[in-house]
C-alpha positions as CSV (number, residue, x, y, z in Angstrom):
1,X,33.6,92.3,99.8
2,X,31.0,91.6,97.6
3,X,28.3,94.6,97.7
4,X,25.2,94.0,96.1
5,X,21.7,95.6,95.6
6,X,18.7,94.2,97.6
7,X,17.0,93.6,94.2
8,X,19.7,91.8,92.5
9,X,20.0,89.5,96.3
10,X,16.5,88.8,96.3
11,X,16.1,87.7,92.9
12,X,19.3,85.5,93.0
13,X,17.4,84.0,96.2
14,X,14.1,83.9,94.3
15,X,15.7,81.8,91.2
16,X,17.4,79.2,93.7
17,X,14.1,78.4,95.5
18,X,12.0,78.3,92.3
19,X,14.6,76.0,90.8
20,X,14.7,73.9,93.7
21,X,15.4,70.9,94.1
22,X,17.6,71.4,90.9
23,X,20.6,73.5,91.4
24,X,20.2,77.0,90.0
25,X,22.9,79.2,88.4
26,X,23.5,82.4,87.0
27,X,25.3,85.6,86.3
28,X,25.4,89.3,87.5
29,X,27.2,91.5,84.7
30,X,28.6,94.7,85.3
31,X,30.6,97.6,83.6
32,X,34.2,96.0,83.0
33,X,36.4,97.0,86.2
34,X,33.8,98.7,88.2
35,X,32.9,95.6,90.2
36,X,29.4,96.4,90.3
37,X,26.8,93.9,89.9
38,X,24.3,95.7,87.5
39,X,22.4,92.9,85.5
40,X,21.3,90.0,86.8
41,X,20.8,87.0,84.2
42,X,19.3,83.7,85.4
43,X,20.6,80.8,83.2
44,X,19.2,77.5,82.8
45,X,20.8,74.5,84.6
46,X,21.7,72.6,81.7
47,X,22.3,69.4,83.8
48,X,19.1,69.8,85.4
49,X,20.4,68.4,88.4
50,X,20.4,68.6,92.2
51,X,24.0,68.0,93.1
52,X,25.4,69.9,89.9
53,X,25.1,73.2,87.4
54,X,26.1,73.4,83.9
55,X,25.3,76.4,82.2
56,X,23.9,75.9,78.6
57,X,26.9,76.4,76.4
58,X,24.9,78.3,73.4
59,X,23.3,80.5,76.4
60,X,26.7,81.2,77.8
61,X,28.5,82.2,74.2
62,X,24.9,84.6,73.7
63,X,25.7,86.1,77.3
64,X,29.6,86.7,76.6
65,X,28.6,88.3,73.4
66,X,26.3,90.7,75.0
67,X,28.6,91.1,77.8
68,X,31.5,91.8,74.9
69,X,28.9,94.5,73.4
70,X,27.9,96.6,76.5
71,X,31.4,96.5,77.9
72,X,30.4,94.2,80.6
73,X,31.9,91.4,82.4
74,X,30.5,88.7,84.8
75,X,30.7,90.1,88.5
76,X,29.0,87.7,90.3
77,X,28.5,83.9,89.2
78,X,26.2,82.2,91.2
79,X,24.4,78.9,91.9
80,X,22.6,77.0,94.4
81,X,23.2,74.1,96.7
82,X,20.7,72.2,97.7
83,X,21.0,69.7,100.5
84,X,24.5,71.2,101.6
85,X,26.1,74.4,102.8
86,X,26.9,77.4,100.4
87,X,30.5,76.4,100.2
88,X,32.2,75.7,97.0
89,X,33.0,71.8,96.6
90,X,35.6,70.4,94.6
91,X,34.1,70.5,91.2
92,X,32.7,74.0,91.8
93,X,36.5,75.0,92.7
94,X,37.7,73.4,89.6
95,X,35.5,75.1,87.4
96,X,36.0,78.2,88.5
97,X,37.4,80.5,85.3
98,X,36.9,84.2,86.4
99,X,39.5,85.3,89.0
100,X,37.6,88.6,88.9
101,X,34.3,87.4,89.9
102,X,32.8,86.8,93.1
103,X,31.3,83.4,93.5
104,X,27.9,83.4,95.4
105,X,26.3,80.1,96.9
106,X,22.9,80.1,98.4
107,X,21.9,77.2,100.0
108,X,18.1,76.1,99.6
109,X,18.7,73.0,102.0
110,X,16.4,72.5,105.1
111,X,13.2,73.8,103.8
112,X,14.9,77.4,102.8
113,X,13.7,76.7,99.3
114,X,10.1,77.4,100.9
115,X,10.7,80.2,103.0
116,X,12.8,81.9,105.7
117,X,16.3,82.7,105.5
118,X,18.6,81.2,103.2
119,X,22.6,80.9,103.4
120,X,24.1,83.7,101.0
121,X,27.6,83.5,100.7
122,X,30.1,85.0,98.4
123,X,33.7,83.6,97.8
124,X,37.0,84.6,95.3
125,X,38.5,81.8,93.8
126,X,41.6,82.2,92.3
127,X,43.9,79.3,91.1
128,X,42.0,76.4,93.2
129,X,42.5,78.6,96.4
130,X,39.0,79.9,98.2
131,X,38.8,82.9,100.2
132,X,35.3,83.7,101.6
133,X,34.3,87.4,101.8
134,X,32.2,89.6,103.5
135,X,28.5,90.3,101.6
136,X,26.9,93.7,102.3
137,X,23.2,94.0,100.8
138,X,22.4,97.6,99.9
139,X,18.8,99.2,99.0
140,X,20.6,100.9,96.0
141,X,23.9,102.1,94.9
142,X,25.2,105.3,95.6
143,X,26.5,106.5,92.1
144,X,29.3,109.2,91.9
145,X,32.5,109.6,89.8
146,X,33.7,106.3,90.2
147,X,30.2,104.5,90.0
148,X,31.4,102.2,92.9
149,X,29.0,101.0,95.5
150,X,28.8,102.6,98.8
151,X,26.5,101.1,101.3
152,X,24.3,103.1,103.2
153,X,23.9,102.4,107.0
154,X,20.6,101.3,108.3
155,X,18.1,103.9,109.3
156,X,19.2,105.3,112.7
157,X,22.9,103.5,112.6
158,X,26.0,106.1,112.6
159,X,27.5,106.4,109.0
160,X,30.8,104.5,109.1
161,X,31.6,104.6,105.6
162,X,35.3,105.9,104.8
163,X,35.7,108.9,103.2
164,X,38.3,110.3,100.9
């Protein structure tokens, strides 16, 4: 399951809407081994295409150096689809090279780039196999000894989080 804070979720959606009709792309970095997306890094789609995205190689190299310096890794790799559903294409699957990352797709089709809800979905892609996962959007991360996100229930809802 991908747990992501509301501000980062909304920043990804805003980026997808802003770059429409071209695909948007970016990374959310987090501390190595934490699976917590902390630092949103919108990237330029070097392809500037409505049907394909490509990270600028210089920007990507700079990002990986920054992540290395900060003991971070790519927790989320995202891009948008402007005319199709938020599901990885064959090209997306073949380009997925980070087995620990959550691959987020945002669809801005059918007017979603202007307003209203977007299709925001997350996948794990390992060795060409695609598995959709649940997305939990939280207002903020509860930090504790493990610094793992712990989604809070909506106001008035019973707290069904597992306790240790």
